N, C-alpha and C positions, 0 to 999 in steps of 0.2 A: 859393311855395306860396300859393294863394288862401285867404282866410279863409272859413270855412263860413258861409253865410247863416243856416242854421238850427242851433239847438243845443238839445238836450234839457235842460231845466231842471226836470225833474219830480221831483227829490229832495224828498220831503215827509216826511222821517223825524221821529221824536220830537224830535230835537235842534232842528231849525228851529221846530217847533211850540212847544216850551217856551221858546225864546229870544224868539220873537215874542209869546207870551203874557206873559212876564215884563216885556218892555219896554212892552207895550201897556196892561196893566191898572193901574188906580189903585184899589187897595183900601185899606180902613182898617186892615188887618192890619199891625202894625209890623214883623213878621218879613219879610213880603213886600216892604214898602217898603225895608227894610234891604238885602235881597237885590238889589233893583232898583238901589239906589245903588251897591252893590259891583260889580254887573255893568257899570254905566256907567263906574265908575272903572277897572275892568280894561280896558275897551275904550279909554278915553282914555289910559291910562298904560302898558299892557303890549304893545300891538300896534304893528307898524311903521306908518308913515304910509300906505303903500299898503293894508295890511290894514284899517286903521281906515277909510279911505275906502270900501273895498269893503263892509265891514260896515255902515257908515252908509247907503250907497245901498241895500243889500239889505234890511236889517231896518227902517230908519227911513223910507226913501223908497219901499219896496216895488217896487224895480226888479228885473227879472230879469237873468240872467247875460248875455244878449245885449245888453240895453240898457246895462249897466255896461261891457261890453267896448267898445261903440261910443263911449261917453262918455270912456273912459280911453285908447282907442287901442291896446288889447291884444287878444289872442285870448280867446274865451270859455273855453278850457281854462286859460289863465293866471288868469283871474278865479276859476274854479271851484277851482283848486289853492290860490290865496291865501286864499279863503274857507274852505276845508277846514282849512288850517294855522291860520288865525285862530280858527276854532271849536274846534279841538283845544286851542290855547293857552288860550282862555277857559275851557274845561271843566277843564283841568288846574289852573288857578288857583282856579276856583270850587269845586272839590271840598273845599278847606279851609274853606269857609264854609257848606257844607251839613251 
């Protein structure tokens, strides 16, 4: 089965906005800085290597699903599923810190 050349990566829900905002802003608020450090620790310590790689490319390098799938040699659907599982795991762990 051929890999689709186009893939809709238009999910722009609150989850993505909040993660991008938390990772991108450098505020003087100690609570925000603590939350940012905890989020980075969760990403580094609690995700599988593949999930970590996808999260890093998606949130830190601002790559879209199609670019990530081409770089990793997997389908866009596999990238999307791994990102969704990683995001769910992040939120389940982060709920204890909020």
